[in-house]
N, C-alpha and C positions, 0 to 999 in steps of 0.2 A: 608735762603732758603725759596722758594715758595712752599706752600702746593697745588698750581695748577700744576698738573702734565701734562695736556693737554692744549695746547695753540692753536692758530689759525692755526699756520703753521703745527703742527702735525696732525690736523684733515684733513689737505688734502693731507698729505705723505701716501705713502704706509708704514703701520704700520709694515710690515716685516723688514724695513731698518731703522726703528727710534730705539733711545736708551733712556732708562728712568734711573733714580737713582736706579730703583729697580731691574733692569736686571742683576745685579751682585749677587743679593741677592737669595740664594738657600736655600731651606728647610734643607739641610744637614749643611749648614753654617749660623746659627742662627743670627738674626739681632741683633745687640748691643742695649742696652736699650734706648738710644737716638733716634736710627733709629724707634725702635718699637713704641715708643711714638709718634713720627712724624706721623708714618701710622696710629696708633689709631686716632690721631687727625684729619687726613686727611678724614678718612672712617667714622668719627663719624655720620655724617649727613646721609648718605645713611644707614648706620647700624640701626640708630634709626627711621629714618622716613619712610624707605621703608613699603608698606602696602601689598605687595605680592612678590613671587619669581620673576616674570618678572620686577616689579618696582625696587626692589634691583638689579637685574642685570643690568638694563638700568643705574642706579645712579651710579654702580660701573663701567661701562664702560665710564660714563662721566668723571671719575677720573682717567681713564687709567688701569682699572683692569677688571677681569673677574672672575668667580668662577667656581670650578671643582671638582665633588665628585671623590675619589679615596680612596680604601681601608677603607671605611665606613666613611671618614672624608671629610669635605668640604673645598678645598684649595682656598686661594687667588692666582690668576695667574695675572703676568704683561701681559697686552694686546700685547706689541710689541715685548717682548723677549720670550714671553710663559714660562718665568720661574715661577715655583711654589715657592712662598715667604714663606708663612706660612699657617697653618690652621686658620680657623675662630675662633676655640677655643683660640689661643694664641691671637687673636684680642679681646677677651673677649664677642665672641657671638658664642658659640658652635653651631654645626649644629643640636643638639636636641632643644635647646632653639628657633632657626630660625623655626624649624619645628612645634613647638608649635604655633608660631605665624602665620606661612603661610600654614600650612598642610605639607603633605609629599613632599619630593623634587621630582620635576618633572623631566622628561628625557628632557635635553637640550642639543641640538647638535650645 
């Protein structure tokens, strides 16, 4: 399985109609350990190299994801399906840790 979730065709498609391997992953149905490991590996670079909230968000979008704060937690969202996959804490990067690196979480619309 390729770790690159966004290809050239996907970039030109209307994101509302695309599907990704993560579209069926929902927070109430936790990912299995293999899927979580693949997701962590796929997002390792953005999570460790981002220097600000905007740069993290841009890097995540390049991988086909976005982030959304809800109920005091930062959640990873699949860009195409808009499904909340997991919290950033489950990825090994809790919101508190990211706020220490980047400052308070800005309002992102």
